[in-house]
C-alpha positions in Angstrom: 330.9 -30.8 -97.4 333.6 -30.3 -94.8 333.1 -32.3 -91.6 329.5 -33.2 -92.5 327.9 -35.1 -89.7 324.3 -35.3 -90.9 323.5 -34.8 -94.6 320.1 -33.7 -96.0 318.9 -32.6 -99.4 319.5 -28.9 -99.1 321.8 -28.8 -96.0 324.2 -30.7 -93.9 325.0 -30.4 -90.2 328.6 -30.3 -88.9 330.0 -29.6 -85.4 330.3 -25.9 -84.6 333.9 -24.6 -84.5 335.3 -21.4 -83.1 335.7 -19.9 -86.6 331.8 -19.9 -86.8 331.6 -17.2 -84.1 331.3 -14.2 -86.4 328.3 -15.5 -88.2 326.6 -16.7 -84.9 327.3 -13.4 -83.3 325.7 -11.5 -86.2 322.5 -13.6 -86.0 322.1 -13.2 -82.3 322.5 -9.5 -82.6 319.9 -9.1 -85.4 316.7 -7.8 -83.6 314.4 -9.8 -85.8 316.2 -13.0 -84.9 316.9 -12.2 -81.3 313.2 -11.5 -80.5 312.4 -15.2 -80.8 315.4 -16.5 -78.8 315.7 -17.2 -75.1 319.0 -15.2 -75.3 317.4 -11.8 -75.6 318.7 -9.8 -72.7 321.2 -7.7 -74.5 323.9 -7.5 -77.2 326.3 -10.3 -77.6 330.0 -10.1 -78.6 332.0 -12.2 -80.9 334.3 -13.1 -78.0 331.4 -14.3 -75.9 330.3 -16.4 -78.8 333.8 -17.8 -79.3 333.9 -18.6 -75.5 330.6 -20.4 -75.7 331.7 -22.5 -78.7 335.0 -23.4 -76.9 333.0 -24.5 -73.8 330.6 -26.9 -75.6 330.6 -30.4 -74.2 329.3 -32.6 -77.1 328.1 -35.3 -74.6 325.4 -33.0 -73.2 325.1 -30.3 -75.8 325.3 -31.3 -79.4 325.5 -28.0 -81.3 325.8 -28.1 -85.1 326.3 -25.5 -87.9 323.6 -25.6 -90.5 325.4 -25.4 -93.9 323.9 -25.2 -97.4 325.0 -28.0 -99.7 324.9 -25.8 -102.9 327.1 -23.0 -101.7 328.7 -24.5 -98.5 327.4 -21.5 -96.6 326.9 -21.5 -92.8 323.3 -20.2 -92.4 322.4 -21.2 -88.8 322.9 -23.4 -85.8 320.8 -26.1 -84.2 321.4 -28.5 -81.4 320.2 -31.1 -78.9 320.8 -29.8 -75.4 320.5 -31.4 -71.9 320.7 -34.8 -73.5 319.6 -37.4 -70.9 320.5 -41.0 -71.8 318.7 -42.2 -68.7 315.3 -40.5 -69.4 316.0 -40.6 -73.1 315.1 -37.0 -74.0 316.8 -33.8 -75.1 315.9 -30.2 -75.7 316.1 -28.9 -79.3 317.2 -25.4 -80.3 317.6 -23.7 -83.7 318.6 -20.3 -85.1 318.8 -19.3 -88.8 320.0 -16.0 -90.1 317.1 -13.8 -91.4 318.2 -13.7 -95.0 317.8 -17.5 -95.2 314.3 -17.7 -93.7 311.5 -19.2 -95.8 313.7 -21.7 -97.7 312.8 -24.9 -95.8 316.3 -25.1 -94.3 315.0 -25.0 -90.7 312.5 -27.8 -91.4 315.2 -30.0 -92.9 317.6 -29.2 -90.0 315.1 -30.0 -87.3 314.0 -33.2 -89.1 317.7 -34.4 -89.5 318.4 -33.6 -85.9 315.3 -35.5 -84.7 316.0 -38.5 -86.9 319.5 -38.6 -85.4 318.1 -38.2 -81.8 315.7 -41.1 -82.3 317.7 -43.4 -84.6 321.3 -42.9 -83.2 320.9 -41.6 -79.7 318.0 -43.9 -78.9 316.0 -41.0 -77.4 312.3 -41.3 -76.8 311.4 -37.6 -76.9 312.7 -34.3 -78.1 311.4 -31.2 -76.4 311.5 -27.5 -77.0 309.9 -24.2 -76.2 308.9 -21.4 -78.5 307.5 -17.9 -77.9 303.9 -17.6 -79.1 304.9 -14.6 -81.3 307.2 -16.9 -83.3 304.6 -18.1 -85.7 307.2 -19.2 -88.3 308.9 -21.4 -85.7 305.6 -22.9 -84.5 304.6 -23.8 -88.1 308.0 -25.4 -88.6 307.7 -27.6 -85.5 304.1 -28.6 -86.4 305.3 -29.7 -89.9 307.9 -32.0 -88.3 305.3 -33.5 -85.9 305.8 -31.7 -82.6 302.7 -31.4 -80.4 301.8 -28.6 -78.1 302.1 -29.8 -74.5 301.3 -26.6 -72.7 301.7 -22.8 -72.4 303.6 -20.8 -69.8 301.4 -17.8 -69.8 302.9 -14.4 -70.2 306.4 -15.8 -69.7 308.4 -13.3 -71.7 308.2 -9.5 -72.2 309.0 -8.8 -75.8 308.7 -5.5 -77.6 306.6 -4.0 -74.8 304.1 -6.8 -74.3 303.8 -10.1 -72.6 303.8 -13.3 -74.7 303.3 -17.0 -73.8 306.0 -19.6 -74.1 304.7 -22.6 -75.9 306.1 -26.0 -74.7 306.2 -28.7 -77.5 307.3 -32.3 -77.6 307.9 -34.9 -80.2 307.9 -38.6 -79.4 309.9 -41.0 -81.5 306.8 -42.4 -83.4 305.5 -38.9 -84.2 308.2 -37.6 -86.6 306.6 -36.6 -89.9 309.2 -34.9 -92.1 
């Protein structure tokens, strides 16, 4: 477990490094993964991904690699973005490569990240948004304790049709998993 920052049962989270760019780039360019991400406007490049990782400021955007404990394999990324120590909230984001879907890795990563947000960063709330077509994501967030706070109707045009953006929030006393 190299550079483990948060450790769970199946996974650990460590800071992203530039060497993670090839895996990140592949996930973002997978159409099945990209369709659920806010970053959908076009193909990404490995160099753009490297540049993004180099530019991360951990004080405001805490981005982590999700790594399996059994094989020490980088399977996704997650992070707390726009961290506000004054208002005590942050926005959560996660991506996992398609071949590792359905293994509970996302649930564990989100749970670890939220426990860190509330326990170590003293945040009061973690927020996120998810497209309504992302049923897997919505089930994951509900399992962890997130509540739907609203919908931004027909916010995104995905695969030839409009879809809502679902806004969710988790208060520090609502964390389940």
